[in-house]
Residue, then its C-alpha position, 0 to 999 in steps of 0.5 A: x704540437x711537436x714541442x717535446x720531440x723538437x726539443x729532444x731532436x735539438x739536444x740529440x744534435x748536440x750529443x751526436x756531434x760531441x761524440x764524433x771521432x775526428x780529433x781535429x774537428x770534434x771540438x769545433x764541430x761540437x761547439x757548432x752543434x751545441x750552438x745550433x742545437x741551442x738555437x733550435x731549442x730556443x727558437x721553437x720553445x714557444x711554438x705551441x704557446x698562444x698568447x693573448x694579443x689584445x694589446x698588440x691588436x689595439x696597436x694595430x687598429x690605427x693602421x687600419x684607420x679609425x673606427x666610430x667606436x666609443x665607450x659612450x655608445x654602450x651606456x644610456x639612461x633607461x629613464x630617457x627611453x622612448x617606447x615604440x610598440x609594433x602591433x603587426x599592422x600598426x604602431x604606437x609611440x611615446x614621442x612626437x619624434x616618432x612619426x607614424x604612417x600606418x605600419x611605418x615608423x620614422x624616427x626624426x630625432x636622436x635619442x634612445x628608443x625601445x622597440x617591441x612587438x611585430x610588423x607583418x609588413x612594415x618598416x622602421x626608418x631613422x631620418x634625422x639631422x641631429x648630430x647625436x646618436x640614435x639608439x634602437x633597443x630591439x626587445x623582442x621584435x619581428x619586422x617583415x617588409x615585403x618591399x623595402x628594408x625593414x630597418x632603414x637608417x637613411x640619415x643619422x650621424x651614428x646609430x646603435x642597435x642594442x639587442x636587449x637581454x634575453x630577447x629574440x629579434x628577427x628582421x626579414x625583407x622581401x625578394x623585390x623592393x619598391x624604391x622611392x628613387x628608381x635611379x637609386x640602388x638603396x636600400x639594398x639590405x634587410x638592415x641598411x644604414x647610410x651612416x655608421x652602425x653598431x650592433x651590440x647587446x646580449x640578445x639575439x638577432x636573425x636577419x633574412x636578406x631575400x632581396x640582396x644583402x643581409x646587413x649593410x652600411x655605407x660607412x662603418x659597421x661595428x659588431x660589438x656583442x650579441x648573437x647574430x645570424x644572417x642569411x642573404x642572397x648576396x653578401x651577408x654582412x657589409x660595411x663599406x668603410x670597415x667591419x670591426x668585430x669586437x665580440x659576439x657570435x656571428x653566423x653568416x650564410x650568403x650566396x655572395x661574400x660572407x663579411x665584406x668591406x669594399x671601400x675602394x676610394x680611400x686607402x685608409x678604409x675598406x678594412x676588417x678587424x676581428x678581435x674576439x668572438x666566434x664567426x661561422x661563414x658559409x659563402x658562395x663567394x669569399x668568406x671574408x673580403x677586405x679591399x685593404x687589410x684583414x686583421x685577426x687578433x683572436x676569437x674563432x673563425x670557421x669559414x666555408x667558401x665556394x662549397x669547400x675545397x672539393x668544389x669545382x667553381x667557375x674560373x671567374x668566381x672568387x671563393x677565397x677564405x680570407x681575402x685582403x687586398x693589401x694585407x692579412x695579419x693573423x695575430x692570434x685566434x683559431x682560424x679554420x677554412x675550407x675554400x674552393x679558391x685560396x684559403x688565405x689570399x692577399x694582393x700584397x702580404x700575409x703575416x702569421x704572428x700566432x694562433x692556430x690556422x687550419x686550411x683546406x683549399x681547392x687552390x693555394x693554401x696561402x697566396x701573397x703576391x709580394x711577401x708571406x711571413x710566419x713568425x709563430x703559431x700552428x699552421x696546418x694546410x690539410x689540402x691544397x694545390x700549392x700550399x704556400x706561395x709568394x715572391x718572398x717567404x720568411x719562416x721565422x718560427x712556429x709549426x707549419x705543415x703542408x699537404x699539396x697536390x702540386x708544390x708545397x712551398x712555392x717562391x714565385x712572382x706575379x698574381x697567382x703565378x705559375x712559378x715563371x721568372x721575369x720574362x717567362x723563363x722557367x729556370x736560370x741558364x746555369x741550370x740548363x743543359x750542360x750546367x752544374x749538377x744539382x746541389x752544386x750551384x753558387x749563391x749569387x742570385x740577385x733577383x726578387x724571389x727568396x725563401x728564408x727559413x730562420x726557425x720553426x718546424x716545417x713539414x711538407x708532403x707534396x705531389x709536385x716540388x716539395x720546396x720550389x724556389x724560382x729564386x734563392x733559399x737561405x736557411x739558418x735554423x729550424x727543422x724542415x722535413x719534405x716527403x715527395x714527390x714521386x715523379x722524376x719531373x719534380x724534386x723535393x728541392x727545386x731552386x734556381x738561384x742557390x741554396x745557402x745552408x747556414x744551420x738547422x736540420x733538413x731532410x727530404x725524400x723524393x724522386x731522383x730525376x730533379x734532386x738537389x741539395x743545398x749548394x756549395x756556398x753553404x757553411x753547413x755540410x749536406x748529403x745528396x744520396x740518389x739510390x740505384x732503385x726506388x724504395x717503397x713508402x715506409x722504407x726507413x733510411x738510417x745513418x750513423x757515424x763511425x762510432x755507431x751514433x745515430x745521426x738520422x732515422x727517417x721513414x718517408x711516407x712516400x716512395x723515394x729514390x733520393x734523400x737530401x740531408x743537412x744538419x750539424x751532425x755531418x762533420x768534415x772528415x767523418x765517415x758515415x754508414x747508410x742503412x735501408x729498411x729495418x725498423x725504428x721504435x720511438x717517437x716520430x715526427x712526420x717520419x723523423x725519429x728522435x731517441x729511437x731504437x733502430x734494427x734490422x736494416x741492410x747496409x747500403x753504402x759508406x761515405x766520408x764528408x770531404x766537401x760541403x756537398x757530398x753527392x752519392x749516386x746518379x745525378x739524374x736529369x739535368x734541366 
């Protein structure tokens, strides 16, 4: 994380402005700088702090709907256990409530049953009218069924599978089923429940779903503990109403979706909640997919979907890392995703409240149709086509690093939209031929697309537009660094509805053809510097005030011909000198130096700040 460097930059902001030479503006500007610097320091002070969010998640769960979780599910009287012994091709049991037919055992009453041994081609069925819980303790079982689900809970109020301490349990089905009702499509998983199911315990469970799914329920599924490994020719783990992961280690390899909740008839269901544990998913489709909401409050998720970000998939295949039909909320934890499709995708909203989120995507790093908010945490998009995309994006705090082959941050509407405004207009009329030059708009946008930057560290490396707003931008605090693009048909900043700069620190380096700066409605000054020729990657730009104080030392990672810069350092009436080349020594943050020593550069130009936006050099291509 960059906490030390960020705070030093914030302090440097205060010191630099207090040294400005304009007698009339120094006191006011220094006060403004001190306020802005303090705000940056305060806002970012907790960037790399990952807090325990258990209480927060407990409050969030009712939003997703109630689960069948009950503390009583995890305790029982061992003296009341009923023994069921599996003998490869026969079964013995200590109760008439276990009806035995060859290698099939049907449990007809609620109670606690301890199963051990193996069945080479058999089945354990739960079928009871009782309203009490059926508890199956798997104590070293190996059950294989060639023609149906080895564990089939056809009727029960609730069933608990307990993985006995130290036990190793294996459940395997065949590639084809003989169904009692040819019109039915169930069971369709190696472990199948027509009712609520909980899996807990300290042992291990291996499930091989050769017919369809690995573990599936028609109601809710809770994974409370244990080591669970699932492989499946379709979905790995599916709870129709919900999947609630309380704890444990889960590994899924699925040709379809990895973990899924797909109730599409009740908006209070179809959700996935992950509290703790370690989850590894390798899927041909979506790694984690919820019809409604996905809530991650802790634990570690390692997800690989569709063969990863380098894979080429069919356009009709959904191979996303985490997909939430209504929302995705990451409150804490460590989430690492490598996906052929979007890494995080919601048809409505995405919220990052904390945690460490590392994404590699063959499409968007994060896409939300309606709103995307980052309040804290460490978000790193290592690879993407477009990094972060939504109609409204709000960045309040945290560290956000984006690498994108196209746009880094894209404000646009629609479902995976291409950045077109309503009606298909690619940009507003005022930006068309004969319109005002870049950086000279007025903030009068009244549309639906907005980017709000209120704090945090945002660093973008883009092949297309660095920040592309098919609407308006407002920045009040934080640090924004943009490297790229290098082609004139894109810009480091590209907005259509205005950019009001109220505070914070902004520096971009990119091509000059479409270059923009914050607009003239801003309360903080900006510089748009278009150079006479392109500079090679690694060519430092250095700006100092009339007293020789450094206000910017930046070494872009890519070739550039335009620099946009805004900070409390730029004081009305002050004169500044721009240098190119030379060397900078010190700690750098994505090319931005703090407390650096600069030498050897060549003076390029001087300028005096007299307007909100100071433009130097050719404006470049108009829209």
